[in-house]
N, CA, C and O atoms as CSV, one atom per row, in Angstrom:
chain,resi,resn,atom,element,x,y,z
A,1,MET,N,N,0.853,-1.178,0.000
A,1,MET,CA,C,0.000,0.000,0.000
A,1,MET,C,C,0.891,1.231,0.000
A,1,MET,O,O,1.764,1.388,0.854
A,2,LYS,N,N,0.654,2.096,-0.969
A,2,LYS,CA,C,1.397,3.353,-1.039
A,2,LYS,C,C,0.400,4.491,-0.914
A,2,LYS,O,O,-0.466,4.663,-1.771
A,3,LEU,N,N,0.525,5.270,0.158
A,3,LEU,CA,C,-0.388,6.387,0.396
A,3,LEU,C,C,0.223,7.684,-0.127
A,3,LEU,O,O,1.406,7.963,0.065
A,4,VAL,N,N,-0.625,8.465,-0.793
A,4,VAL,CA,C,-0.191,9.768,-1.305
A,4,VAL,C,C,-1.208,10.819,-0.866
A,4,VAL,O,O,-2.320,10.491,-0.452
A,5,GLY,N,N,-0.814,12.069,-0.963
A,5,GLY,CA,C,-1.671,13.180,-0.565
A,5,GLY,C,C,-2.545,13.686,-1.699
A,5,GLY,O,O,-2.532,13.163,-2.813
A,6,ILE,N,N,-3.296,14.714,-1.375
A,6,ILE,CA,C,-4.250,15.285,-2.329
A,6,ILE,C,C,-3.556,15.828,-3.580
A,6,ILE,O,O,-4.019,15.587,-4.695
A,7,GLU,N,N,-2.483,16.537,-3.409
A,7,GLU,CA,C,-1.785,17.112,-4.569
A,7,GLU,C,C,-1.317,16.021,-5.531
A,7,GLU,O,O,-1.467,16.154,-6.746
A,8,LYS,N,N,-0.753,14.950,-4.990
A,8,LYS,CA,C,-0.221,13.874,-5.834
A,8,LYS,C,C,-1.342,13.118,-6.541
A,8,LYS,O,O,-1.221,12.810,-7.726
A,9,ILE,N,N,-2.439,12.812,-5.829
A,9,ILE,CA,C,-3.532,12.080,-6.480
A,9,ILE,C,C,-4.217,12.961,-7.519
A,9,ILE,O,O,-4.690,12.461,-8.539
A,10,ALA,N,N,-4.274,14.266,-7.269
A,10,ALA,CA,C,-4.824,15.190,-8.259
A,10,ALA,C,C,-3.946,15.189,-9.514
A,10,ALA,O,O,-4.456,15.217,-10.634
A,11,GLU,N,N,-2.647,15.159,-9.322
A,11,GLU,CA,C,-1.712,15.110,-10.451
A,11,GLU,C,C,-1.881,13.805,-11.231
A,11,GLU,O,O,-1.917,13.819,-12.462
A,12,ILE,N,N,-1.984,12.684,-10.523
A,12,ILE,CA,C,-2.148,11.381,-11.167
A,12,ILE,C,C,-3.426,11.346,-11.995
A,12,ILE,O,O,-3.426,10.841,-13.117
A,13,LEU,N,N,-4.524,11.884,-11.443
A,13,LEU,CA,C,-5.813,11.864,-12.126
A,13,LEU,C,C,-6.009,13.042,-13.075
A,13,LEU,O,O,-7.009,13.114,-13.789
A,14,ASP,N,N,-5.055,13.957,-13.078
A,14,ASP,CA,C,-5.093,15.146,-13.934
A,14,ASP,C,C,-6.365,15.969,-13.683
A,14,ASP,O,O,-7.072,16.357,-14.613
A,15,VAL,N,N,-6.626,16.217,-12.400
A,15,VAL,CA,C,-7.754,17.062,-12.001
A,15,VAL,C,C,-7.249,18.105,-11.010
A,15,VAL,O,O,-6.146,17.990,-10.475
A,16,ASN,N,N,-8.059,19.106,-10.779
A,16,ASN,CA,C,-7.734,20.159,-9.825
A,16,ASN,C,C,-7.806,19.593,-8.405
A,16,ASN,O,O,-8.712,18.812,-8.114
A,17,PRO,N,N,-6.884,19.960,-7.517
A,17,PRO,CA,C,-6.965,19.479,-6.132
A,17,PRO,C,C,-8.313,19.788,-5.464
A,17,PRO,O,O,-8.757,19.028,-4.603
A,18,LYS,N,N,-8.964,20.887,-5.847
A,18,LYS,CA,C,-10.277,21.193,-5.281
A,18,LYS,C,C,-11.283,20.100,-5.621
A,18,LYS,O,O,-12.163,19.791,-4.816
A,19,THR,N,N,-11.157,19.517,-6.804
A,19,THR,CA,C,-12.030,18.413,-7.200
A,19,THR,C,C,-11.834,17.230,-6.254
A,19,THR,O,O,-12.800,16.581,-5.854
A,20,ILE,N,N,-10.598,16.959,-5.905
A,20,ILE,CA,C,-10.309,15.859,-4.972
A,20,ILE,C,C,-10.936,16.156,-3.610
A,20,ILE,O,O,-11.528,15.269,-2.996
A,21,TYR,N,N,-10.809,17.398,-3.134
A,21,TYR,CA,C,-11.456,17.773,-1.870
A,21,TYR,C,C,-12.964,17.546,-1.945
A,21,TYR,O,O,-13.563,17.024,-1.005
A,22,ASP,N,N,-13.575,17.939,-3.064
A,22,ASP,CA,C,-15.016,17.732,-3.244
A,22,ASP,C,C,-15.361,16.251,-3.219
A,22,ASP,O,O,-16.322,15.848,-2.563
A,23,TRP,N,N,-14.582,15.434,-3.932
A,23,TRP,CA,C,-14.849,14.001,-3.983
A,23,TRP,C,C,-14.686,13.340,-2.620
A,23,TRP,O,O,-15.427,12.415,-2.289
A,24,THR,N,N,-13.717,13.810,-1.820
A,24,THR,CA,C,-13.551,13.212,-0.491
A,24,THR,C,C,-14.692,13.626,0.435
A,24,THR,O,O,-15.164,12.817,1.234
A,25,SER,N,N,-15.136,14.869,0.335
A,25,SER,CA,C,-16.215,15.323,1.220
A,25,SER,C,C,-17.541,14.643,0.906
A,25,SER,O,O,-18.401,14.529,1.780
A,26,THR,N,N,-17.715,14.189,-0.336
A,26,THR,CA,C,-18.940,13.478,-0.713
A,26,THR,C,C,-18.712,11.962,-0.760
A,26,THR,O,O,-19.595,11.208,-1.169
A,27,ARG,N,N,-17.532,11.530,-0.342
A,27,ARG,CA,C,-17.157,10.111,-0.275
A,27,ARG,C,C,-17.244,9.402,-1.623
A,27,ARG,O,O,-17.610,8.229,-1.693
A,28,LYS,N,N,-16.909,10.111,-2.674
A,28,LYS,CA,C,-16.915,9.520,-4.016
A,28,LYS,C,C,-15.638,8.755,-4.307
A,28,LYS,O,O,-15.657,7.784,-5.063
A,29,ILE,N,N,-14.537,9.176,-3.722
A,29,ILE,CA,C,-13.235,8.569,-3.999
A,29,ILE,C,C,-12.744,7.893,-2.714
A,29,ILE,O,O,-12.876,8.459,-1.629
A,30,PRO,N,N,-12.180,6.685,-2.832
A,30,PRO,CA,C,-11.678,6.019,-1.624
A,30,PRO,C,C,-10.492,6.779,-1.032
A,30,PRO,O,O,-9.564,7.162,-1.744
A,31,HIS,N,N,-10.541,6.985,0.268
A,31,HIS,CA,C,-9.476,7.721,0.938
A,31,HIS,C,C,-9.400,7.341,2.407
A,31,HIS,O,O,-10.290,6.675,2.936
A,32,TYR,N,N,-8.338,7.767,3.052
A,32,TYR,CA,C,-8.104,7.527,4.478
A,32,TYR,C,C,-7.928,8.860,5.175
A,32,TYR,O,O,-7.289,9.768,4.643
A,33,LYS,N,N,-8.492,8.976,6.360
A,33,LYS,CA,C,-8.282,10.164,7.180
A,33,LYS,C,C,-7.307,9.791,8.284
A,33,LYS,O,O,-7.563,8.874,9.063
A,34,LEU,N,N,-6.212,10.490,8.347
A,34,LEU,CA,C,-5.208,10.308,9.389
A,34,LEU,C,C,-5.149,11.605,10.179
A,34,LEU,O,O,-4.340,12.488,9.891
A,35,GLY,N,N,-6.015,11.708,11.177
A,35,GLY,CA,C,-6.165,12.978,11.866
A,35,GLY,C,C,-6.779,13.974,10.896
A,35,GLY,O,O,-7.888,13.770,10.402
A,36,ARG,N,N,-6.054,15.048,10.628
A,36,ARG,CA,C,-6.539,16.054,9.674
A,36,ARG,C,C,-6.035,15.800,8.255
A,36,ARG,O,O,-6.446,16.476,7.312
A,37,LEU,N,N,-5.145,14.824,8.113
A,37,LEU,CA,C,-4.593,14.515,6.798
A,37,LEU,C,C,-5.519,13.589,6.020
A,37,LEU,O,O,-6.155,12.707,6.598
A,38,VAL,N,N,-5.590,13.792,4.717
A,38,VAL,CA,C,-6.336,12.907,3.829
A,38,VAL,C,C,-5.309,12.235,2.924
A,38,VAL,O,O,-4.510,12.905,2.270
A,39,LYS,N,N,-5.342,10.895,2.895
A,39,LYS,CA,C,-4.389,10.134,2.093
A,39,LYS,C,C,-5.140,9.157,1.197
A,39,LYS,O,O,-6.274,8.771,1.482
A,40,PHE,N,N,-4.482,8.766,0.107
A,40,PHE,CA,C,-5.078,7.901,-0.890
A,40,PHE,C,C,-4.138,6.761,-1.214
A,40,PHE,O,O,-2.935,6.966,-1.376
A,41,ASP,N,N,-4.685,5.555,-1.309
A,41,ASP,CA,C,-3.930,4.404,-1.787
A,41,ASP,C,C,-4.069,4.417,-3.311
A,41,ASP,O,O,-5.173,4.275,-3.836
A,42,VAL,N,N,-2.969,4.584,-4.009
A,42,VAL,CA,C,-2.998,4.734,-5.464
A,42,VAL,C,C,-3.676,3.532,-6.125
A,42,VAL,O,O,-4.469,3.709,-7.050
A,43,ASP,N,N,-3.378,2.316,-5.666
A,43,ASP,CA,C,-3.988,1.123,-6.262
A,43,ASP,C,C,-5.504,1.116,-6.060
A,43,ASP,O,O,-6.246,0.764,-6.976
A,44,GLU,N,N,-5.965,1.498,-4.883
A,44,GLU,CA,C,-7.408,1.556,-4.622
A,44,GLU,C,C,-8.087,2.597,-5.510
A,44,GLU,O,O,-9.177,2.362,-6.031
A,45,VAL,N,N,-7.447,3.728,-5.676
A,45,VAL,CA,C,-8.018,4.790,-6.510
A,45,VAL,C,C,-8.080,4.340,-7.970
A,45,VAL,O,O,-9.057,4.628,-8.662
A,46,MET,N,N,-7.056,3.642,-8.444
A,46,MET,CA,C,-7.067,3.165,-9.826
A,46,MET,C,C,-8.148,2.102,-10.027
A,46,MET,O,O,-8.781,2.063,-11.082
A,47,THR,N,N,-8.366,1.245,-9.039
A,47,THR,CA,C,-9.443,0.259,-9.105
A,47,THR,C,C,-10.788,0.956,-9.127
A,47,THR,O,O,-11.666,0.592,-9.910
A,48,TRP,N,N,-10.961,1.966,-8.268
A,48,TRP,CA,C,-12.194,2.761,-8.240
A,48,TRP,C,C,-12.427,3.422,-9.592
A,48,TRP,O,O,-13.546,3.432,-10.103
A,49,LEU,N,N,-11.373,3.969,-10.160
A,49,LEU,CA,C,-11.482,4.647,-11.448
A,49,LEU,C,C,-11.942,3.679,-12.535
A,49,LEU,O,O,-12.746,4.046,-13.391
A,50,ALA,N,N,-11.437,2.448,-12.506
A,50,ALA,CA,C,-11.816,1.446,-13.505
A,50,ALA,C,C,-13.310,1.118,-13.417
A,50,ALA,O,O,-13.922,0.769,-14.427
A,51,THR,N,N,-13.898,1.224,-12.237
A,51,THR,CA,C,-15.332,0.943,-12.100
A,51,THR,C,C,-16.175,2.035,-12.737
A,51,THR,O,O,-17.364,1.831,-12.979
A,52,LEU,N,N,-15.588,3.182,-13.010
A,52,LEU,CA,C,-16.317,4.295,-13.614
A,52,LEU,C,C,-16.271,4.275,-15.140
A,52,LEU,O,O,-16.913,5.091,-15.802
A,53,GLU,N,N,-15.506,3.336,-15.686
A,53,GLU,CA,C,-15.350,3.266,-17.139
A,53,GLU,C,C,-16.701,3.022,-17.807
A,53,GLU,O,O,-17.481,2.177,-17.370
A,54,ILE,N,N,-16.959,3.771,-18.862
A,54,ILE,CA,C,-18.180,3.602,-19.636
A,54,ILE,C,C,-17.834,2.783,-20.870
A,54,ILE,O,O,-17.018,3.185,-21.699
A,55,LYS,N,N,-18.470,1.636,-20.970
A,55,LYS,CA,C,-18.216,0.727,-22.088
A,55,LYS,C,C,-19.030,1.170,-23.304
A,55,LYS,O,O,-20.111,1.738,-23.150
A,56,PRO,N,N,-18.521,0.916,-24.507
A,56,PRO,CA,C,-19.278,1.272,-25.710
A,56,PRO,C,C,-20.514,0.383,-25.846
A,56,PRO,O,O,-20.517,-0.769,-25.414
A,57,HIS,N,N,-21.554,0.938,-26.450
A,57,HIS,CA,C,-22.778,0.187,-26.714
A,57,HIS,C,C,-22.594,-0.688,-27.941
A,57,HIS,O,O,-21.787,-0.384,-28.819
A,58,ALA,N,N,-23.337,-1.761,-27.991
A,58,ALA,CA,C,-23.347,-2.589,-29.199
A,58,ALA,C,C,-24.144,-1.841,-30.263
A,58,ALA,O,O,-25.104,-1.138,-29.947
A,59,VAL,N,N,-23.751,-1.991,-31.501
A,59,VAL,CA,C,-24.414,-1.337,-32.622
A,59,VAL,C,C,-25.286,-2.373,-33.336
A,59,VAL,O,O,-24.865,-3.505,-33.574
A,60,TYR,N,N,-26.488,-1.963,-33.665
A,60,TYR,CA,C,-27.403,-2.867,-34.371
A,60,TYR,C,C,-26.860,-3.128,-35.764
A,60,TYR,O,O,-26.570,-2.192,-36.510
A,61,ASN,N,N,-26.724,-4.381,-36.109
A,61,ASN,CA,C,-26.188,-4.774,-37.407
A,61,ASN,C,C,-27.346,-5.207,-38.303
A,61,ASN,O,O,-27.909,-6.286,-38.119
A,62,ARG,N,N,-27.701,-4.361,-39.271
A,62,ARG,CA,C,-28.824,-4.663,-40.169
A,62,ARG,C,C,-28.548,-5.894,-41.027
A,62,ARG,O,O,-29.466,-6.638,-41.371
A,63,ALA,N,N,-27.296,-6.101,-41.364
A,63,ALA,CA,C,-26.953,-7.230,-42.236
A,63,ALA,C,C,-27.295,-8.564,-41.586
A,63,ALA,O,O,-27.751,-9.483,-42.265
A,64,THR,N,N,-27.083,-8.678,-40.297
A,64,THR,CA,C,-27.354,-9.940,-39.612
A,64,THR,C,C,-28.660,-9.894,-38.839
A,64,THR,O,O,-29.093,-10.910,-38.296
A,65,GLY,N,N,-29.297,-8.721,-38.780
A,65,GLY,CA,C,-30.549,-8.599,-38.054
A,65,GLY,C,C,-30.375,-8.620,-36.547
A,65,GLY,O,O,-31.313,-8.945,-35.819
A,66,GLY,N,N,-29.212,-8.283,-36.079
A,66,GLY,CA,C,-28.985,-8.300,-34.635
A,66,GLY,C,C,-27.840,-7.416,-34.208
A,66,GLY,O,O,-27.243,-6.699,-35.012
A,67,ARG,N,N,-27.553,-7.481,-32.955
A,67,ARG,CA,C,-26.467,-6.683,-32.381
A,67,ARG,C,C,-25.213,-7.535,-32.358
A,67,ARG,O,O,-25.054,-8.398,-31.494
A,68,SER,N,N,-24.338,-7.294,-33.292
A,68,SER,CA,C,-23.145,-8.134,-33.328
A,68,SER,C,C,-21.854,-7.336,-33.409
A,68,SER,O,O,-20.766,-7.912,-33.384
A,69,GLN,N,N,-21.960,-6.037,-33.503
A,69,GLN,CA,C,-20.751,-5.222,-33.566
A,69,GLN,C,C,-20.691,-4.336,-32.336
A,69,GLN,O,O,-21.700,-4.079,-31.680
A,70,THR,N,N,-19.507,-3.886,-32.047
A,70,THR,CA,C,-19.316,-2.952,-30.953
A,70,THR,C,C,-18.908,-1.617,-31.514
A,70,THR,O,O,-18.026,-1.535,-32.369
A,71,ARG,N,N,-19.555,-0.558,-31.031
A,71,ARG,CA,C,-19.212,0.799,-31.466
A,71,ARG,C,C,-17.839,1.153,-30.930
A,71,ARG,O,O,-17.518,0.854,-29.779
A,72,ARG,N,N,-17.043,1.778,-31.748
A,72,ARG,CA,C,-15.692,2.171,-31.317
A,72,ARG,C,C,-15.592,3.661,-31.213
A,72,ARG,O,O,-14.535,4.186,-30.865
């Protein structure tokens, strides 16, 4: 487990540190409170991020009369 601070996780995710503060206050992003410090396990955050991935929809294929292709 490697814990990093708000500035580092904001850099990793390429977002503003204020966004990270907002996400922690609404419990959207996994984090740890160590007294007044907020820390993040990079592996946990990357796993959380993967759960937010939006997969492409299947495209209706008129030739076969069904959904057999994936939109790219």
